[in-house]
C-alpha positions as CSV (number, residue, x, y, z in Angstrom):
1,M,-73.7,59.8,49.9
2,P,-73.9,56.0,50.8
3,Y,-74.7,53.6,48.1
4,A,-78.1,52.7,49.6
5,L,-79.1,56.3,49.9
6,L,-78.0,57.1,46.4
7,A,-79.9,54.1,45.0
8,V,-83.1,55.5,46.7
9,F,-82.4,58.9,45.5
10,L,-82.2,57.7,41.9
11,A,-85.1,55.3,42.2
12,L,-87.3,58.4,43.0
13,L,-86.3,60.3,40.0
14,P,-89.4,59.4,38.1
15,L,-91.5,60.8,40.8
16,V,-89.7,64.0,41.1
17,S,-91.8,65.8,38.6
18,H,-94.7,65.8,41.1
19,V,-92.4,67.5,43.8
20,P,-92.7,71.3,44.2
21,A,-89.8,73.3,42.9
22,H,-87.2,74.2,45.4
23,A,-83.9,75.8,45.5
24,R,-80.9,74.7,43.5
25,M,-79.5,71.5,45.2
26,A,-76.0,71.4,43.4
27,A,-73.0,72.3,45.4
28,S,-70.6,74.7,43.9
29,P,-67.0,73.5,43.0
30,A,-64.5,75.2,45.1
31,P,-61.1,75.2,43.5
32,A,-58.1,76.6,45.4
33,A,-57.0,79.9,43.9
34,A,-59.6,82.6,43.6
35,L,-59.8,84.8,40.5
36,P,-59.5,88.6,41.5
37,A,-62.7,90.4,41.6
38,R,-63.3,92.9,38.9
39,A,-65.9,95.5,39.5
40,D,-66.0,96.4,35.8
41,V,-66.8,93.0,34.6
42,I,-70.3,91.4,34.9
43,F,-70.1,87.7,34.6
44,V,-73.1,86.5,32.4
45,D,-73.4,83.2,34.3
46,A,-72.0,84.2,37.7
47,D,-74.8,82.2,39.3
48,I,-73.3,79.1,37.8
49,L,-69.6,79.8,38.1
50,P,-68.8,80.2,41.7
51,K,-67.0,83.3,42.8
52,S,-64.3,81.2,44.3
53,A,-63.5,79.6,40.9
54,S,-59.8,79.5,40.2
55,R,-58.5,81.4,37.1
56,E,-58.0,78.2,35.2
57,L,-61.6,77.0,36.0
58,T,-62.9,80.4,34.8
59,I,-61.1,80.0,31.5
60,L,-62.1,76.5,31.0
61,Y,-65.7,77.4,31.8
62,Y,-65.9,80.4,29.3
63,L,-64.1,78.3,26.6
64,S,-66.6,75.5,27.2
65,I,-69.6,77.9,27.0
66,A,-68.4,79.3,23.8
67,R,-68.1,75.7,22.3
68,G,-71.8,75.3,23.5
69,H,-72.9,78.4,21.6
70,L,-71.0,77.4,18.6
71,L,-72.3,73.8,18.7
72,A,-75.9,75.1,18.9
73,S,-75.1,77.3,15.9
74,I,-73.8,74.7,13.7
75,E,-76.6,72.3,14.6
76,L,-79.1,75.0,13.6
77,A,-77.3,75.8,10.5
78,K,-77.4,72.2,9.4
79,Q,-81.2,72.5,9.7
80,G,-81.2,75.5,7.5
81,R,-82.2,77.8,10.4
82,L,-79.6,80.4,9.7
83,E,-81.5,83.3,11.4
84,Q,-81.5,81.4,14.7
85,A,-77.9,80.0,14.1
86,V,-76.4,83.5,13.8
87,L,-77.9,84.3,17.4
88,H,-75.8,81.7,18.9
89,S,-72.5,82.2,17.0
90,R,-72.9,85.9,18.2
91,H,-73.4,84.7,21.8
92,A,-70.0,83.0,21.7
93,L,-68.7,86.6,21.3
94,D,-71.1,88.6,23.5
95,E,-71.3,86.0,26.3
96,S,-68.0,84.1,26.3
97,W,-65.2,85.9,24.4
98,I,-65.9,89.2,26.3
99,E,-65.0,87.4,29.6
100,L,-62.0,85.6,28.0
101,A,-60.5,88.8,26.6
102,H,-59.1,89.7,29.9
103,L,-58.2,86.2,30.9
104,L,-56.4,85.0,27.9
105,P,-52.9,86.3,26.5
106,V,-53.7,89.2,24.1
107,D,-52.6,87.3,21.0
108,K,-54.7,84.1,21.8
109,A,-57.7,86.4,22.8
110,Q,-57.5,88.2,19.5
111,L,-57.1,85.0,17.4
112,L,-60.0,83.4,19.1
113,R,-62.2,86.5,18.4
114,D,-61.1,86.3,14.7
115,K,-62.0,82.7,14.5
116,I,-65.4,83.2,16.2
117,E,-66.2,86.2,14.0
118,A,-65.3,84.2,10.9
119,M,-67.9,81.6,11.8
120,N,-70.5,84.3,12.8
121,E,-69.8,86.1,9.4
122,A,-70.3,82.8,7.4
123,V,-73.6,82.1,9.2
124,A,-74.8,85.7,9.0
125,L,-74.0,85.9,5.1
126,K,-75.7,82.5,4.6
127,T,-72.6,81.1,2.9
128,A,-72.6,77.5,1.7
129,L,-73.0,75.0,4.6
130,S,-69.6,73.6,3.9
131,Q,-68.0,76.9,4.5
132,I,-69.9,77.3,7.7
133,I,-68.9,73.8,9.0
134,A,-65.2,74.5,8.0
135,A,-65.4,77.8,10.1
136,H,-66.9,75.9,12.9
137,Q,-64.3,73.2,12.8
138,A,-61.3,75.6,12.8
139,T,-62.8,77.6,15.7
140,S,-63.6,74.5,17.6
141,A,-60.2,73.0,17.1
142,F,-58.5,76.3,18.4
143,I,-60.8,76.3,21.4
144,Q,-59.7,72.8,22.2
145,E,-56.0,73.8,21.9
146,L,-56.8,76.6,24.4
147,I,-58.5,74.1,26.7
148,E,-55.6,71.7,26.7
149,A,-53.2,74.6,27.5
150,T,-55.3,75.9,30.4
151,Y,-55.5,72.8,32.8
152,A,-53.9,73.6,36.0
153,P,-50.6,71.9,36.4
154,G,-50.2,69.6,39.5
155,Q,-53.9,68.9,39.6
156,S,-55.9,65.9,38.3
157,K,-57.0,66.6,34.8
158,T,-59.8,64.3,35.2
159,V,-61.1,66.2,38.2
160,Q,-60.9,69.4,36.2
161,K,-62.9,67.8,33.4
162,L,-65.4,66.6,35.8
163,E,-65.7,70.1,37.2
164,I,-66.5,71.4,33.7
165,V,-69.0,68.7,33.0
166,I,-70.9,69.6,36.2
167,L,-70.8,73.3,35.3
168,L,-72.1,72.5,31.8
169,L,-75.0,70.5,33.2
170,Q,-75.8,73.2,35.7
171,Q,-75.7,75.8,32.9
172,A,-78.1,73.4,30.8
173,Q,-80.4,73.3,33.8
174,A,-80.5,77.1,34.1
175,E,-81.2,77.5,30.3
176,Y,-84.0,74.9,30.7
177,E,-85.5,76.7,33.5
178,E,-85.5,79.8,31.4
179,T,-87.1,78.1,28.5
180,W,-90.4,77.4,29.9
181,D,-93.1,79.4,31.5
182,G,-94.9,76.5,33.2
183,A,-95.9,74.4,30.3
184,D,-95.6,77.3,27.7
185,L,-92.4,77.8,25.5
186,H,-90.9,81.1,26.6
187,E,-87.3,81.2,25.4
188,P,-86.5,78.8,22.5
189,A,-82.9,80.0,22.3
190,E,-82.3,79.0,25.9
191,Y,-83.4,75.6,25.0
192,E,-81.1,75.4,22.0
193,D,-78.0,76.4,24.2
194,G,-79.0,73.9,26.8
195,F,-79.2,71.2,24.3
196,A,-75.6,71.9,23.1
197,F,-74.3,72.1,26.8
198,V,-75.6,68.8,27.4
199,Q,-74.1,67.3,24.3
200,L,-70.7,68.7,25.1
201,A,-71.0,67.3,28.7
202,K,-71.9,63.9,27.3
203,A,-69.1,63.8,24.7
204,E,-66.6,64.7,27.5
205,L,-67.8,62.0,29.7
206,E,-67.6,59.3,26.8
207,K,-63.9,60.0,26.8
208,L,-63.7,59.8,30.7
209,Y,-65.8,56.5,31.1
210,P,-62.9,54.0,30.8
211,E,-60.9,55.7,33.4
212,L,-64.0,56.2,35.8
213,R,-65.1,52.6,35.4
214,A,-61.8,51.3,36.4
215,R,-61.9,53.5,39.5
216,D,-65.5,53.1,40.6
217,R,-67.8,51.2,38.2
218,N,-70.9,51.9,40.2
219,A,-70.5,55.7,40.1
220,A,-69.6,55.6,36.4
221,E,-72.7,53.6,35.5
222,Q,-74.7,56.0,37.6
223,I,-73.4,59.0,35.7
224,E,-73.7,57.3,32.4
225,S,-77.4,56.2,32.8
226,T,-78.4,59.7,34.3
227,V,-76.9,61.5,31.4
228,A,-78.3,59.1,29.0
229,R,-81.7,59.9,30.4
230,L,-81.2,63.6,30.4
231,A,-79.9,63.5,26.8
232,G,-82.8,61.3,25.8
233,D,-85.2,63.8,27.1
234,W,-83.5,66.7,25.2
235,P,-82.7,64.9,21.8
236,S,-82.5,68.0,19.6
237,P,-82.2,71.7,19.7
238,E,-85.9,71.9,18.6
239,P,-88.1,72.5,21.6
240,P,-91.0,70.2,21.9
241,E,-94.5,71.6,22.2
242,R,-94.6,70.7,26.0
243,P,-91.7,70.2,28.3
244,A,-90.4,66.7,28.5
245,M,-89.0,67.2,32.0
246,S,-90.3,69.1,34.9
247,Q,-87.9,71.6,36.5
248,P,-87.6,69.5,39.7
249,L,-86.7,66.5,37.6
250,I,-84.0,68.1,35.7
251,R,-82.5,69.4,38.9
252,A,-82.5,66.0,40.3
253,L,-80.7,64.5,37.3
254,V,-78.0,67.2,37.3
255,T,-77.6,66.8,41.1
256,A,-77.2,62.9,40.7
257,V,-74.5,63.4,38.2
258,E,-72.7,65.8,40.5
259,I,-73.0,63.5,43.5
260,N,-71.4,60.6,41.7
261,A,-68.8,62.7,39.8
262,R,-67.6,64.1,43.2
263,R,-66.6,60.6,44.3
264,F,-63.8,60.8,41.9
265,F,-62.5,64.1,43.5
266,D,-60.6,62.3,46.3
């Protein structure tokens, strides 16, 4: 998209909330090698992860989704909301590990399950917060090790990281859309997940900005300002009484990030 058109697009963001909802605008990433289809596996977020996703991107995606569930869990645990926190630590198993089990080496998959279950148990048993935090740190560190070992060789690691950022934000958008029924709160757990996915995307981008600015300062600044606005309207896992963003607005914000991120794919 030319700079002039992109500037017009971003300038109209404040007005998007008055535009009727329409179909998802974001394009799906299309890595090269496709993961063989499995009839016995139902991908929980198959509408977000493209069917053409490579094995590496698929693993990175589900590891990132697991990190998001665990981040939501620990943030809620810190607030003393342990009944809600355990829901998310369990989702790391039910919605992420279950997909990773047939993708990771058997020993790595089992160790990951053990670490997630240790955190889930710490939350479920309402142990001391320090123990819950320790379990979360151990699990997160192991997930990060798996992520670093998964990046496809011979491909830009920056591009792969940006692909995950895009998917995390698209996932957050989907969670947000499930949260609200018009202006009424429908699924608070989805809002909590979406908050965590935005925070993970934001943290990953913070590490990438120096490189991105050196390559294309305008695109990097557009990404940074758009994500800052998104995170600013989604400041905590606690849902507001009324939605801070309309669904068309969050779609526009996520799409704006993708448009600019893809300028680094060449």
